[in-house]
N, C-alpha and C positions, 0 to 999 in steps of 0.2 A: 535899626532894628526897632522895631514895634516893640512895645510892652505892653501888653496887656494888664489891667490889673483885675483884682479876684475880688472887690468890692465894688458896690453898688454908688454911682453919686452921694447917693444920699443917706450913705454909712457914716455915720462920725467914729473916728480912729483916735485916742489919747496921742501927743505926742510923742510918746515913750513906744508905745504900740506902732505910730507910724512909722519914727524911726529903725526900732528894731526889726518891722517888714521889709522897709527899704534897704539893711544892711543883709537883710536873709535875702533876698531879692537880686540886688548887686551878686553879693558873690556865688549865687547859683550862675547868673547871667557870666560872670567869669568863670569858671570853669567850664560854662559851654561854650562860651569863643576859645577856649583853652583847648577841649576836645574838638570844634570845630575845627582850630589850626593845626591839630596835629593830626588828623584826616588830612585834612589837606596836604598838610607837608610830606606825609607818608606815603600819599600818590604822587606826585611829584619827585620823590626819591626812589617808587619801585623803576629799577629796569627793566624796559621795555626789551623784549629780546629784539636782538637784531639780526637782520637778515644774511647780512655777510660776515659775522663775525664767529669764529671757530674757536671754541674753547679747547686749546691744545698744551701739552707738557713739551718742553726742549726735547730731543733726541740727544741722547749721551753717548751714543753707540754707534757703531754703523746699522743700518735700519732700511727697509723698506718703507714706504708709509702709501696706503691707496687713496689716492688725489679724485677719483672718477672710475663710475662703475656702467656709463650706460652708453649707447649703441650710437652712431656720429650723430642723429638730429638730434638728442637730447628727448627729455621728457620733460613737458607736454613737447610733443610733434605739430611741428608746424600742419595746419591744416585738419588737425584731426580731431574726430565730433565722437570721440569714441569715451564712456566713461572713467577710460583710463587716465584720459588727459584732459575732459572739461573741468574740473574743478583746481587743476594743478595752473590752468589759466591766470585766475583770480588769485588763487594761497599757494605758490609757487614750493617746491619743495628743496630745499639748499641740499639735500642729500643726494640727487637728482644731477650730479655734473657727469659731465662726459668722457669716457675712461681716460686713464691717465694713471699712471703709479712717479714716488717719486724716491732717489736714495739720495742721505744723508748721508755723511764718510766726517763725523766728528773730527777725529782726531788731523784728519789731514784738510779740515777746515773748508771740505767741498760736499756739493748737492749739484743734482741730475733730476731731469724730468724726461719720463718715456711719456712720447707725444703730444703733440703739440694741439692739443684741441682749443673748442672753442669757447671754452671754460679758463684758458688760461689764465686769464686775470686773475681769480680767485686760486685758483691751483697753484700759481706762482708765491702769492700771497700765506697760502696752507705753509707751503715746503719751507719758506719764508721764517715764519713761525713756528716752528718748529726744529730750528736749528739755532746752535749755542753760539754761533759765528758772526760776526761782520755784519754791517748794515746794506750789502748790498742784492736787490731785489731780485737780479735774475740768476739763474743756474749756472752752473760750472759749464753744463752741457745740457743737449735736446738731443734725445735720442726718436726717431721716426721711424713704425715698420712701413708704412706705401702712404700712396697719397689718395686718400678718401678723405673725405671732408671733413671724419671727426678727428683725423690723426693729424695732419698736418696745416689746416687750414687755420689755427692760432698764429702761425708765422706770422699773420697778417699786422699783429698788435705788436712786432715787434719794430715796426716801421715808422714813418716822419709822422703819421695821420694821430700817431699813438705815443708810442713810447718811446722812437727814435733810439734804439737801443744801440750799443758798440761792442760789434764784430760777437756776437752771443754762438759757441761754437754749436755746430745742428751737425748731427752723425746723420748719414745718410751709405744706402746702397748708391751700385752707378749707374741705376736709373733716373732713381731718383732727383741723382744731385743736377742732370742732363734737365729734370722736367723744370728743375725751382731754377734754372741756369738760363733756359730757351727761353722760359714763358713768364708772363708777367700778368700777376703783378711780383709776383716773386724772385723775377730777376731784378726787380730793384731792391729790392734787400741784399742782395748778393751784389751788385752793383753800387751801392751806396755805404756797403760795410755792418748796415746792421746785424748780420747775420754771417760768420764764417762757415762753411761747409766741411764738414770729416768725411772722408770718403772709407765708407766699409768693406768689408768683404765677407763673404759667408764663408763659417767657420772659422775665420781669424781670430787668433784671441785680441779683447783691444785692455790693457792691462791701465785704466785710469787713475788709481792711486794704487798706495802700498797695502787695500784692502778691499778695490773691487776691481771684476774682471769682468770686460761683457762679451757675449759670442753672438752675433751675429749668425742667424740660417732662414735661408730660404719654405717657403710654406707657399701651399697649391692655392690661388685665391682669383678674382678679375683682375686682373694684371694691365687695366688698359695704358696709364701714362707711366708706372713702375713697377718693379718689382714688389713682392707682400717678404715679409721677414717675421719672425720671433727672436727673441732673444734669453740666451741665460745670463742671467746676474750672478755673478759671485761674490760673495763676502769671505769673512775671514774663516766663518765656522758654516755655512752656508749658500746653497744655491736655490733659486729662483728662476722655476721654467714661465716666461711668460707670451702666451697668445691667444691675440684680441679676435684674430679674423684669420679664419682658413675655411673651405670649400668643404670638405668633407676628411673626416681620419684617414678612410680608406682610400684615398688620394697620396696622401703624402706617403713619401719614401722612409719616413720614420715611424717605428713603431708605438703610437703614444704611450703607450702600456710601459712600455722601456724610460721614454722620456722622462715617465711621470717618476719611474724608481731611481733616474740617473741626479734627482733632486730633491731638495725638503719640501717646496711649494712651488703648486703648478697654477696659475691664471690662465683660465683656458674661455675657449669660445664659448658663448650660450647664450646665444644673440636670439633665437628663439626656444619657448620650452619645448613647442611642439608643434604642427604643422596648424593647429585650430587658430593661430594668430594671426596668418597669412591668408587665409584666405581668400581675399581679394588682389593678391599679388604672384607673378607665377615665380616659382622659387626657384626656376631653371636661372632667371635672372640674378638672383641672390641667393648664391648655396652657403647653407652655415651648418653645421651638424649639429641638430637637434639636440637639446640638453637630454630631453627622451633618450636618444639613441647613444649621447656618453656614458649617463647613468646604467645601461645596457653591456654599453661596451666593458665598461666597468665594474660590471658588477661581480664578478670573481675575485676582484682585490682584498686581501687583506687589509683589518680596519685601521692600519697604521697606513697604507700606500693612500684607500680614500680621504686617510685624515689630510692630505697632503693637498685635493681638488679645492680650488676656490673657481668658481663661477663669476664669471666679468663680463661685461662688453653687452650687457640686456639692452633688447630693443624697448619701446618705450611701452610694446602691449606687453611684454613677459610677465607673468604673476609671480615673477621670482624677486619686481619691484618693489612689492608688497610686501612686509616681514612678517605680515597674520594670513599670506592664503596657505591653501591645502599645498599647492606644489612646495611653496618655501617648505614647508612642513617634511613632505615629502622627503625634499633633497636633504633636509638635519637628519631624517629617521634613519635615512640612510647611510650616515657614515661620510658626507661631502659638506661642503660651505659656499656662501655666497657671498663674495667681496663686497665689503659696505665701505661709506666712506670714512678716513680717519683710521682705519685699520694700519695696524704699528707691527711689524717683523722684524727682531733682530737677524742681522746676518753675518 
């Protein structure tokens, strides 16, 4: 450190004056150094936010946790040049993970994953962090809805190139089972024992634990490789309806209003808010109920029934991803909800 003296070279000071001055100057330098050191140390001790670190409190009763809310291809979307994606390519938002739910049963020390999304690594970690039992990273079972990329592609990370998992139970409908068994690379997961397929049947109740029951049911959707199902997930006290993908409510042989009436929470398809999002695509190729259509259909419901509804499976263009958008405010004002990462509901 260069010390600049405040007197000129020809200025004369007495010995005492000089020593007093030096003593004062040394004290100032000491405190300046301490201040500088404190600042440096403080800067070093500041914890920078970790992109993949999620603050969570372990769940102590049978519960559902939202692990992802975005449509199959995620957000930002591949090759997207729109404002909804541009900033996210350089500044990712970890809230935007592909659709998935977790179920935790602390009493029986079991956890389950609904959907094997491309974000399965973080979702399994988050599921595990919210448990109070064991050190096993894999869930006790994975339930799939259908063979579209956001719902099963995460299985690849259970294979030899990644986790090399040991016999993870994967619950599937009959056509989905055949698809995985007869087509690589998925068949390799089966043949090497990374996954252990468990066949489901529509409307057949599966008792997973003393606290959890799961019932699959088919819904109309683009079934190129497998059937598409939704799930009723039932805990000790409450039921969940989970339908991330469906063509249109009118095509389903069940009345969505009745289905909502039979449960406590309903997580339903909200891929597109309205047609304005997809003016460059043929909607007949990717049919989904627009959120504005669903709201109109449910508009006459009592506030308590609307309060059950959580919109999920949001396309990267969907303004509901933006918590400050006018569309988000419209949804909330009408008494509905939008699923967000880390939401927890006791079952």
